[in-house]
N, C-alpha and C positions, 0 to 999 in steps of 0.2 A: 720618069723614072720613080720618084720618091711617091707619084702614086699609083704605081706597079707594086712594089715593096709595101706598102700600106695595105693595098688589096691582098697580099700574101699572106700578111700577117695576121688578117682578120679571118681570113681562111683558117690558115694555124690554130688560132684561139679557138675557134668552132670547132675543128676535127676535136682537139685537147677537150674540152668541154661534152663531147658526145661520147667520147671514149670514157671519160669519167662517169659519166653519167648513166652508162653502160653496164659497166662495174658495178656501182652502187646499187643498181635497179637488180641486178641478180642474187644480191644479199638477201634473203628474206627477213622481214619484218623480226625484230628481236621479241615482240609479242606474242605472233601468231608462231615462229617456230619452238619458243619456249613451252608453249601449252602444249604443243602436241608430244613434243618432247618429255613433258611432265607426265600426259596421261599415258603415252607408250610405257613408260616405269611403271606407273600405276595399273598397268592392265598385267605387265610381265609379273609384277610383284604379289599383286593379289591372287592371281593363277596359281602362282606356287606356293605362297602361304597354306591359301584354301587346302588344295591337294595335298601339304604336308597333314595339316588336319585329319586326315583319312576320309572324306568327304565323299559318300556315296554319288558318283558323277550321273548313275541313272536316275536318282529321286531329285525333280524339278523343284519341290516344294525346299529339301534340304540347301541343295546351292544354292536356292534364291535367298534364304535366309541368312546364308554366310558372305553371299556378296553382300547383302544388305545391309551386314554389319560394318563390312570392311569400306563401303565404296560411300561417297557423299549424296544426298540426296538430288543433287543435280544431274547425277550419272543415270546412263541407260545404257544396256548392256543384253547381249546375247550368246549364247554358249552352246559350241557344235561338239559332238563326238562323232569322227568320223573311222571306218573300220569295225563296225561293231553290229550286232544285229540289235535291230529297232527293236525294244518292249513294247510297242502296241503298233500292229501292222492291219490297216485299214485296207479291205480286199473287196471290191466291187464284182460280185459273179455273175456272168449272162448265161443263166438256165433255168431250165423248168423245176417245179416243185420235187419232182423225185430227183432229179440230176442236184437240187440243192440238198437235198438232205444226203446226197452222198459226199457232197464236198464237206459238209460239215461232219461226217464221219469219219473222212480223212482228218480232216482237221483236228479230232476230239481230241481230249475234251476241251480245245479250244486256247489252249495256253501250254505253254511248258517253261520248263525254268533251267537256265544255265548261269553259272557262276554267282547264284542270289540272286538274279535278275528275272522275273516273270515276264514272257513276252506272249501277247495275246494276239488273237488273230480274233478282227469284227469283220463279219462276213454281211455283204448286203445282197440281196438278191436284186438283180436288175433284168426285167424282160425288155427294156428298150434299148437295142445298140446302142444308139445317139447318144444315152445317157451313161454307158459303163465307161467310157473313157473322160469321168468327169478327174478334175486335180485334187478332190477330196480325197479319191484312193491314191495310195501307196501302190495298190496292185491291180490288173485288171486281170482276172481268173474267166477263160471261156472251156465250158464242159462241153462236149460232143462238139462235131465239126461244125464251122461255121464259114459261110463263102464271105468273105471279107473284102469289101469293093463299094467305088465309089466314094460316099462322104464317109463312111466307115473306116476307108481305108485312109483318108487324108485324117480322121479324128486319130487313128491308133498312131501314126505317125507323129503326128504333134504331143501326144501323150507321153510317146517315148522321148521326145525332144526335153519334155519337162525332166528327163533322167528318172522315170515311172518303170514299171517292170508288167510284161503282161505272160501269162502261162496259159497254154492250152492243154488240154487232157481229153484225147481222142484218140480211138485206133483209125489209122490213116491206112487206108487203102487206095489212095492214087486215083480217084476215079475221075478227076480232073484237075483242069489247068493248074490250078491252087497258087496263082499268084501270088498273094500276101503271102502263103506258105513259104514260095521261093524266096521272095525279097524281104522278109520281114523275120522268119522263123529257119531259113537256111536249108528246108526239107525239100525234097521233090518225090515223085513217082520214081522207082526204080524195076529193075526186070527179077532179082530175085525175090522169093516170098521166103517169108520165116518160117522155122521148124519149130520144134518143140522142145529144145534145148534152152537151159537154164538164162540168168542174166546175170552178168557180171559189168564189174567198173572198169573203165576203160583206162588204158597204161596212165594217159594224163591225170587221171583224178588222183592218183600216187603224187603229182608233184604240187603241193601246195601252192607256190608261185603262180598258178593257173588261177582261173575260176573256177572250173571244173574241180581243182583242187582243194578248195576254200568249199564248194558245196558238199564234198565228201567229208570233210572237217566237219560241217554241221552236223550232215547223216550218222556221223559217228559220236555225236555227243549229246544230240536231242533227244531227250527221253522219250521211249516208246509209252512207259509207264512211268509215274512219279505219284508219290505219297508223303505228304508231311504229317499224316493221321490226325488230321481235326477232327477226324470221324472215322469209323471201318466200316463204311455203306462196301467197298472194295473187296471187300474180306468176310471169312466167315470163320467162327473158332471162339473162344474163350478168352481172345484180348481186353483188354479194357484202355480206354484214355486214361494216360497218367498225367501227373503236375508238375513231372519234368521233364525237359524236352532242349533241342538243341536248333531252333528256340524252340519254347511251348507250343502245343503240348507233343508227347512222343504214345508210342503202345508198350504197355508192359503186360510181359508172358509172367504168367505168376511162378510162384516156387512149384517144382515136380519134386519126385521122390531119387533124384538121381540115378535111375535104372531104368525104368520104363521110358519110351520114346513117344509119348502123346502128342499128336499132332494140333497145333491152338491154335495156328493160323494157315491159310492158305488163299490164292488170289481163287475167286469166283466169276472171274472175267474169261477172256479168250488171252491174254495174254500171258504170252509164253518167253522163257529165256533161252535164248539163241545163242549164237557166237556171237560173243561182246562183251561187257562188263555189266557186274549187279554192284551198286555202289549203295551204302548206310549206313549211319553213325548207330553204334551201339554202346549202352553202360551197362558193366556188370557188376552185380553185387558182390562180394567176397565169396567165392568158392564156386559161382555158377557157371553153367556152361550153355551153349546157345550152339545148334544145328541150324544150317541153314540149307535147304533142298533147292536145288538148281537143274537136275537134269536127270533122265534114264537112260538105263539099256537092257538088255533082253534079261529080265530076270533081279537087276541091279536099280537102286537109286542112289544117287549122286548128292554127298554132302561136304559142306566146307564146317570144320569145328570151328570155334570159339571160347576158349577154356581162360579162367582165372584162377586155375587149380590145378597143380599137375597131376592130381590123384584121378583128374576127368578126363586127362590126354591135353596134350599143347593142341595150339592153333596149327591144324592140317586138315586133309582131306581124308574121308572116307567113302566107302560106299556098303549098302545092305541090299540084298541079305546075303550070309549074315553080316553082322556090323564088321568093318577091317577097316585098318588104315591103309592106304594109298599113298604113292610116291613118295616126297622125303620132306622134311619140315626142319626148321632148325630150333627146336626145343623152346619155341615162344609162347608168352604165357599173354593174354591180353590181361592190360592193368585193369586193377576195380575200380569202382566209386570214381569212375572218369571218363568221360565221353571221347569213342576212340572212331577214327574213319577207316572202314572197312571197304575193299574192292576185290571183288572176286573176277578175276580175269579168265574168259573161256575162249581158248581161238582152238583152230582145228587140230592142234598135236599137243597142246600142252595147256593143263588146267595151273593158276598161277594166284596167289592168297595174299594181298597185301594188307598190311596194318599198319596205319599212321606213315604208309610211304615205304615202307620197309617189307621186303620180300620175304616172306615167314616160312611159305610152303609151296608146293609144284607135284603135279601128278601128270602121268601122260594120260591125254584126252581119250585114249580108248575108244568104245563103242558110246556112242554118245546121240541121244535124242533130245530137244528140247522140252522143256516140262512147267508146270507153275511154279512159280518162286514159295516156298514153304519154308513156315518157321516152327520150329521144332524147341520147346524149351525144356532142355534135358535136366536140368539142376539150377533150384534158386532162383533167384529175381532179376529179371534182366528187361531192358528197356530198348526200343529200337526206334530212329526216327530218318526221315529225306531217304528212302529209301526209291532208286532209281535203276533204271534197264533200259540200257543202249545196245545198238548192233554196231557189229563191225563186220558184219558178214562181206566174204568174199563172194559169195554166189547168193541170186535172190531167187525164187521160183519164177517159172515163165510167165512174162504178160503180154508176149506178143502173140496174137492168133492170126496167123495166114495174112502179115501185113508184109508189105512190098516196099517200104520208104528209104530212102537213102539222103545223104547229104545233095544239096542244091552244088553246093562247092567242097570237095571232100577238104574236109579239115579236122584231123584225129584230134586234135586240143579241144575241139568243142563237141565230143561227143562226151557225154556223159557216164549213160550204160548202156550197154549192147548184149545181144546174143551172140551167148559163146561159141556156137559152132557156125553158124551163118553171117554173122559177125555184123548182123544187121541191129542200125541202130536202134534202143528204145528210148532214149531221151537226148535229144539235140540242144543244146543252149547257144545263145547270142547274145552280144553285147557290141557295143559302139556300132550299133546297126548302119550299114553302108548307107550313106546318103543322108545319117542322120547325128551319127556319131555321139551318140548316146543312148539312156535305155537299157533294158535286158530284156531278155525272151527267153522263153523254154517251150519246148512241146515233150510230152511226155506220153507214150501209150497210157490208156487205163486197164485198171484193174481192177477185179472184185475182190481181192487178197487184200488180207489186213496186216498188222505187223510191219515187217520190214518195207512194204509198200509204204504204209502211213509215212512210215519216217523220212521215205526218198523224198516224198511230197511235201513234207513240212519242211524240209530240209532245201527241197528249189524255191518255195514260196518263199521262205527267209531270205535265200540270196535275191530272186528276183526284185524282193520289194525296196532294195537298197541297203546300204550298211552307213549312210549317211542318219544321224539322230541329234534334232534340235531340241534339247533339253530347254531352254530358253529361249523365245523367240522374240525380237526386238525389230523396229524399223527406224534404222541409225544412221543420221546424216552426218557425212566425212568421217568413219570411225576410224580407231587405230585399232589394229588386232595384234595379239601375243597367241603361241600357243607350247605345248608340251606334249611328248609322247609318253606314254602309260601304258606299261602292261596290266591287264585287268584279268581277273580269273583265275582259276586252281584247275578248274576243270576243264575248260576251254582256253585255250591261251589266244587273247586277241590284244593287237599291237593298236594301239587306239592314240587317236592323232586330240586333244580335246583342244579348243578354239575358243579366246573371247575375242568378242568385238566390242570397243567400248567408245560412248561417245558423250556430249554434253546434252542434256536433256532439254534446255534452251539457253 
C-alpha cells in the first residue's frame, strides 16, 4: 500500500511540474517581448511625428531624409501609401507602330498633376505577347483585339494574381468565342447592335464606394490640359514668363489701357473647355482687371471677369458682343498683390465663379459651345499660373460603331459608360477576377476622338494600375508595422492609409 501511495505522489509531482512548466513556457521572454514593444512604439511615434512636420509622402527622398534623422542606423523600414494614384505608372503596350503612337497620343503629354503630385505614364512598346505580362509593369495595355489563349492566357492570369492591371482598347464586334474576354474582362457578344446615340456614365459611377465611382472621380479631376507656364509653347500672344509664381514661374499679362480688350493669350492647340472646371491662380496688381474667355454662343463670347478695382466692375460673368454683365454677383473684388485661386465651374445649367473657395458670381448657362481658353488683360498688370482644365461631362460623343458587345454576366455596377439609347456598354471594368480574386481589368471601345475620351482613358489606366504606392521599399525580416489615415489633396480628396514597416538591419 505504501508503495502504491508513493507512486501516486510521484505522479502528482510530475503533473504539477508539467503544469508549471507549461505556464511559464507560454510567457514570452522579457528581452524579445520588450524589443518588439519598443520597436512598435518607435514605428508609431516616428510615423506621427514626421506627418506632423508636413512631409510630402509622395516624395520618397524627403520621406527617407526625415526617417533617417529619426531612426537609428541599425533600423530598416518601408513606407506604403494605399488608396492613392501612383505617381509613376509603368505600362507595357502590346501594339504595332501606328497603335503605339495612338496610345502615346491618348496619354499625352505623358503626365498629369493632381494635388501638387505629378503622375507620369512610362509606356514601353512590346511586340511579343510573352513579354507583355512582365512584373516590371504596373499595367499591360493591349491596343486592338488579340486572341489571348494558351500560355498567354495563363500568363495573363498570373499577372493579375500579383495585383496588376490589364486594359484593352478595341472595337468589339463579337466575331469569335472570346474565352479570355468572357472569363477575364467580363464581356461577350450580344444580339443588339449599337446605334449612334451619345455615351453617358452609368448610374454606378455616381457611387463613390464603387470602383466605377472611383474611376469617375479620377475622370473629373485628371486635367485634360495643364500648364504651369515654364514656357509659352502651348500659347500664342504677348505674354511673358514672369519672375513671380505660385510656385515660380508664371505668365505676365502686361498692362493695358483699361478700355480696349486686346487678346494677349489663347490656346493654340485643340484643347477646349467643355462642361467641367477651369482652375488657375491669379495675382493682380492694384487696379488691374482680367477677363477669362471660356465659351461661345451664336454671336456671343463668354467671359469671367476678375477685378481688383470696382471702377472696372466686380468679379462677375460677362458676354460679348456687346460686352454686358450676365447673372448675379456678390460685389466681390479680387484682393490685389496676393495670389488667389480661381475656379470657373461650367455645368449644363449654370456657370459659377469661385474665388478662394467663395462663390462670388453665377449665371445661367444659356446657349453654350466649348472654345479655347482665352486670357485678356483688360487693365494693369496681372499674373496667371497653374491653369488646368478638367471635364465633368454627363455625355460624351459616341464612340461605339456597329458593335454588339454585352456583359458576359449582367452586373450594372461594372459598366463605366454606356450608349444612351441602346444601353450597350462602351466600357466594362472587372476586379477580383473570378478564380484569381485579385487584379483589375477594363475593356473600352476605341475612338479617334480627343478631349473627353483622352481623359476617360487616363482615368481608366490610373485605376487599373492600382492604388498602392511603395514610397520606400525594403526587405524586412519580422517587421512591426503602424499606420495612420490621412486625407491628402485639395483638388481631389484621397483618404490615404500610410503604413510603416520597421525592423532591425542586423
